[in-house]
Every structure is written in C-alpha cells, then in structure tokens.
N, C-alpha and C positions, 0 to 999 in steps of 0.2 A: 407835630411831623408835619410835615410839605408833600403834597403830591399835585402831579397833574394827567390830563388825559393819557388817555392810552389808546391803540389802534385797535385792539383784538384781549380778547380771554382765550385760551384753548385751553383744553385738558379735563385734567381728575382730579377732584378734594374729594376728601374724609371727613366731614367734620365731628369734633368735640362729641361725648356722649351725652343723653340725656340730661341738661339739669337736673330739671323737676325728679325725674327717675333715681338717676345719681343720690341727691338728697334720701330721695323715702326709701334708700336700698339699705342705706350707712342707718337710719334711723329705725326700719323696723327688723332691720340686722340686730342692732344693739339692744332691743327690746324682746328678742328671738330669747329658745333656747337652743345653744347651737350654734354650729358655725356658718356664715352666709360670705358667700365667694361671690363679688364683685366684675365685670369684665367690661371694657370701657368705660372705666369709673371717669366724671369729667374732674379734669384738675385742677379749675380753675378757685378762686379766692372761698366763690361764693360756697362751694361746697367742702372746701379744706377747714371753712367756717363751722361745717356741720360734725365735721369729724375731730376736730377740738374738743368740740364742746362736749360729745358721749366720751371720750379720752378724758375730759376732769369729771365725768362723774365713775369711771373705773370700769371703762370699757378697752378691753385690748382691741386696736385696730392696729391693723400691717398694710403698705402699700408697695409693696414690689412687683417689679417689670409688669408694671400695669395691672395690677391687678390686686383690687383692696381686698381684703379677707376683716372678717368681723367676727371676733367672740362673743357672740351675743352673751348677755348678763340672765336674759330671760325675764320676763315680767312684770316681773318687782323686786326685779337683782342692782336694776343704780343704785350708786350710793353719792350722797349730798356731796354737791363740792367744795375745795374750800375755800372757793376765790369765785366771783364775778362772772358768769356764760357771757362772751363777746361774739354778738352772731354778725360782725362786722357790717357787711354790705349789704346782708341778705336777707330779705322780707320771707323768702319760704323760712330759713332755718328758724328766726321767730317766734313767728305766727306758728308752724307745726309743733315746734321744741314745747312748745307753750300748753297747747292739751296733754301730750305726757307728762309733764311737769305738773301739773293742775292736782292730778290725783297720789302724788308720791306723798311719801311720808317724810319730808323732808321741806325746806324750805331753800329760795332759791332767791337769787335777784340777774335777772335778762339784761343786757344791753347792745347795743353796733357804734356803728358809725353815726357824724355830723345826718346824714341820710337818714339814716333808719330812724334816730329819734325824732326824724318829724314824721315818718310814714304813718297813716293812722292806722291803731292797734284797737281802736274799742268794737270794733266789728268781731276780734275776737274777747274779749274783754267781757261783752254782754252775754253773749250766748254759753259761753263757757262760765259764767257769774250765776249764771239763771239751772247751771246745774249744779250749785253751790261751792264752786272754787274760789278761794280766794283771793285775787288777782288784779295787783294796781299800778295801776300809771305814778310812777314817782313822784312825778312833777308836776300830775293832775290833769295834764293834757292827752289826756288818751292817746300816747306813744311813750315806747321806748324812754329809761327803761322801766323793765317791770318788774314786783315785785309778788313770784309766788310763794306762797304758803299753802304745802300740801291737803288736803282735806281729802272723804271718802265726797264723788258722785251718784249721781239722780240724771238717769237716763232722760232726755225730755225728748218734742218735737220741733226742731226750730227752723221756724221759716224763713231763709237767709235771704235779706235786702238785696243784697249782689249775687251774681254768679265769677263765685271767687273759691277754686279750687285749695288755697290756701284756708280760707274759713272754713268749707267745707271737709276739708281736710282736719282740722285741730280739732273742731269736734269729734268727728266720724274716732280719733286720737284716745282722746280723753274717754271718747264712748266703748273703747274694750276692758278699762276699770271703772264703769260705771254699774246702781244695780240695775236693772233694768234696762230697757232695747234705747237705742238713740238713733232717734231720726232727725236726718234734713231734707229738706224742700228748699229747691233755689226759683229763682226767676226764669232764669234758662240753664240746660246743662252744661256745665263746664267740666274740662278735660278731666280723667277717670282715673289717674294713675293710681290713686290710694287705694282705688274699691279693689281695683284688677291683684293690685303686690297683694292688699294683708289677707284678698282669696288664696295667694299662694303661698300665701305666710301661712293661711291656715285659717286665720279667721275667718267668722260667719257672718258672711256683707249682701247683703239682697240690695238689689236697684231694679228703678224703676222706672220709665222717663224722667221727670230732673229731682226721684225720689230717691234716697236711699238709707238703708238702715244695717247698722250694726248690733248686734248681739255682745253682751261684754265675753270675754276670751278664760280663760284659763292658762293658756297659755300660746304663744307662736313658736313656729320651727324656721330655724335657719335653712337658708334655697341657697343656688346657684344664679345669680342674675346675670344676662347678656343685656346693656343699657344700647340702645339703638342710638345712631345717630342723632343731634337736634334741630328739628324743623326749624326750632329758631334762629340757629348758626344757621342752617344752608340758608334762609332768605336773603343772605346777603350774596351769596353766589346765584341763586334764583335771578333774584333782578340787575347784579351783574350781566348773566349773559343773554338777559332778556334784550338789553338797552344800550348795551355797549356796541358797536356795529363789528361784524365779522366773529362774532364771539361762539364758542357750542361748547359747554362745562356739562359735565357728570358728575353726580352729587353722589357718592356712593352710601350706601344702605342706610338709608335717612328713617325715621320714626312717621307711622302714617297714619296715628289711630286716629278713627273718625271723630273725637272730640279734639283735636288741633290740627284738621288738617282743611282748615278753613283756606287757606296760603294755598293747597293747590286748588280750589274750588274758584278761586278769586283770579287764580294769572286764567285759569280757562277761560272764564270770563270775560277778560282782557284781550281774549285771541292771542291768549302767551302759546310760544311751541315749546311744550313741556311736555315730557315723557315720562308715565313712570312705567322703570323696566325692573327685569327680577323680584316680584313683588312672592314677599314672604309673610306666613299668619303661622307658622309651626309657633312662635310665641303667644304670651299675651297682647304682647306689641307687636302688630304687624309692623313689619318696614317693606322699601321699594328704594332701589337707585333713580335719582333723577335726570336729567335729558332734555336742556333747556338749551338753545340757541336764538341769535338776535331775530327778534318778531314784532311788529308793526303791531302796538297795543291802543287799544281803545278807552274810553271812559265809562268807569262802570260806579250804582249804589252798592255801598257794602254798610249791611245794617243789620238792627235785630240779631237771630236764633246763631248767626256763622260770626256776630265780634269776639261770645268770650274762647272760640277755636284760633283765633289767631291774634289775640292780644297784643304780643310781644313781637308778633309780625308787621303791624299795622304800620308804625313812620319809617318801614324800609318800602310795602307798598303806596304810601304819600308820595316816596320817590318817583319811581315807578311811573307814577300818573301824572308826574310832571312831564314824564316822554308820553304820553298815550293823546289820541288827539280828542277830542272833547273833554267832558267836565267830567271829574272822581269826586262823588259825597263820599265821605265817610262820617256816620251817626249812631248814636247809642255806645256810644267810647270814652264815654267820659270816665272811667276806671284807668285810659293811658295820664291823665294827672296826678294822678296817686303811685305813681310808681317810681322809680328811682331819681327820674323828675317830672316835672309836670311836660311831658312827653306833647303835649296838641301846642302848648306854644313854646316850648324849644326848636317842633321841628319847622312850625310856621314862621320865628324870628330866623330861623339860621337860611331856611329853600329861599322865605326873599330877599335872605343874602343874597342869594344865587342868582337872582333873578325870575324866580320863579312866585310863577300866580298864583297865589295861594291866602285863601283867608280861616280864619281861629274860627270857632262855631262855637257854642256849647257842651258840645258833645261830641268834639268832631273837628275835619276839618273837610274844605271846599278848595280842589287843586285844577285850575284851568288848564290842559296841557298842552305844550306845541312854542314854548318861550322854550330860546335853547339857554343853558345855565350855565357860569362864568364862577370862577375862581373868587374864596371869600377865605375871611378867618372865619373858624366853627367854633364854634363855644358849647363843648362838651355836658355841660353841668358834672362831667366826671360820668355823665352815664353812660354806660359798655355800650348800649344798642343803637343810642344815637351816634356814638365813634363810630360803628359802623358803617353803618345806613350812609356816613357824611362822607367816608373812605371810597365807596362806592359812587356815591356823587360825584367825588375829586376826579372820577376819574373816565368819567362822560362828560364835564363841564368845559370849555376851556379857559385857560389860563391856570394857576396855580391855586392849589388851595390847604390853607396851612390850617390844620387838625390840633386845640388844645386841650390838654389834658387827655392822650391818644392814648396814654395807657391803662386805661381803667377797662378794655379791653379784655383784663389778665382778667376781672370777676367771670367769666364767662366763654373766654375765649383766647389764650393766652397766644395762641398761634397764630391768630390771626390774619396780621400781615405779612408775612413770610408765607401764607399758604395762599394770599391774593397775587401775591408778588411772582408767586412760580407759575401764576396762571399769564401772564404777560410774555412768558419766555417763551 
C-alpha cells in the first residue's frame, strides 16, 4: 500500500470494540451457564480465532447483525476437540485458553501462526505447572505448539515476573477450577479486564493493589456485554489528529479503564489538545469520546507504572514524539520486544528510514523530535500495530510511503484504512 501526505484530517470515527474485552467475553461466556450476548464485538482475526477454538470444544456461538451470542456450556461443559486448536496470531487466545484447558478432563494441542510459535510461553507454563498442570512446549523451546493434558489443579500464590494481563488472566482462569484460593501478585498493575468481567459473571474475585485473588467457582453465569471502543485502536487517530496540520477528530465511545488510560495521561504531559467528552461510568468499563486537535507537542519521559497501561500504544506515541519539541525517552518497555514483532527494533528501523532521530535502548527508545519525516518503504513484519502507526506517519511525511504487508491490520482493525481515508474528505 502507498500513501502520501494529507493537508488535514477532520470528522468522527468509531473504532472497533476493545480486543481484550472481546476475547474475554467469548471465553467467559463459553464456560458460563446460560447465554452471553456481546455487543460491539471486535470481528478481527484474533478474536475470531477465540470463537473458533471454543466452537471446536462444543460451544454454540452465533454472530448475527453485529451481535455475538454465546450459548455457554458451563464451567465443566467443554468437550475434547477432535483436532488441534489453532490460535492464529493471537497471544491472548493462546495464553488465556491455556488456563482454561489445564484443569479440563481431556487433552488438547494448541498451535498458532509463525509469529505465535516464537512468542514466549514459559511465562504461563511455569505458574500453571506449579498449580499441577501438565503443559509442555512440544518443540522444547518454551513456545507453541503446546500440549496440555488436563489434570486437577491446586491454588497457589504466584509472584509474576512481568506485569502482564495475559499471564495474570491465565492463572486466574485456572484458579476457577483449582482446589483452594489462587493469588497473583504483579510487579506493576496490568489491565484488569479479567477481574472486572469475572466478577460480572459471578466469580469471587478480590483485588488489592497489584494483588488479585480468585476462589474456586461452582459456576459462572451468562451476561450481556457492551464492549467499549478499543483505546489501542484509537491511538492512531489521536496521533493523526495531533500531528497532522489543521486537524480535528472526534473518536467515539472509547474505553478509558484506569489500567488502560496511560495514552491519555502521556498526551496531556506532551501538551496535547485532547478533551474527554460524554464520560460514562454506568458499566464496569468506563467510556468517553476523545476530541483531538492539531497541537504543538513537547517531549516527555515515559517510564515505570504507566508502561503497562499503554504498552500497545507506545509505538504510536514514539511516532508522536518525532513531531514534538525536545526529547522523549521511553524506558521500562522491554515487553515490546515480545509482541507480534520486536516493536522496539522495528519502530527504530522504520522511523530512521523516514529520517527520524531515534535511538534504540535495551528497554525502550530515545526520540529527538523536530526532524521532518519523509517517505520510505516500511517493513511491518506483519505486525498490525506497526502498519497502522506508519499509515499515520505517511500522512504526515513528505513524499510517498509504501507499507509492506499492509493487510495485517485485519488482526485487530479490518476497516482501518477506510476509516482513515474518510477523515481526509
């Protein structure tokens, strides 16, 4: 795909439903008793992988008129699949479903695409094994494919080495089936969608700071879920509205969960003209409309506890920093190296190709703002967030930019390019 500079972006956009919440809605609905109705479900490839896996375990799931209906099998009603479960490109599917599968009364093999087969799974293999799970990396490299042989589990108190909602959720889901309480303590608080939704489905979950405890459940109960817009998908329009001249964009119904709102806090620190409108706290997941206008940004330091609240948005914030006055430092973000690609290395490589003054560090980046960007050939490494970030960069840079494997955006935002183009009219 080839893109060139635009003079402005104006209008409204509604981003797809939150990917993390969409995954969990299907998973929890599948192991709940009764029906779960999911509105604004993200129909990206990752979340469709989750639906496919549970359908293969006997769960009836319908997708009609934008509403996904899950007819739950109950906590102990999953059936042994007769084929390997393919998680596609989805790390969330792979890690969370492992926690559900470990205590079942059947055996299963999980696999995924080339990217998934390189992503670290020891982070869930270790705690689940401590609970009594029989889970092994088939190739012996601590990556998928994984072979899981269902076994009874016992609760543990696990001190996680990383602030990862996927690790925490995998353990908590296993804990629903375990004997005794299961507790996870993180070094920093990661996104808490699992805790909120498990409570909504009737589980006994208690959170205190960076520690969360779940008690074994007799049953979960189906519910109606309204999935907010994904703040990780809104970041591209936030960045575009801030760095492209003469722009004003209203992004509707975005989730502003406090464990996910680091983007908003960093934008404010950079001097962004960003306003929250129509804030709504009626549901467990708060929402707001985000109004962004072209701004004179300034550099900032992004580190520490805020990192887990915006880990997926950091590549796009690095692009914003290229248009800011002064230097922006991103640190404590080594987790970016084990996403769909090594997002630190790929961002630095591609930003440099466009003329940015940026340095790679062990756990982040240093971006010296103010150097004009120019067109280049962008290697996305088939990473959806890299592709979307550089689509925005292309619209703010001189000349033509070619984005390789641009269709990888289908993983999380199939209509992204259409929505972006509509703002140029």
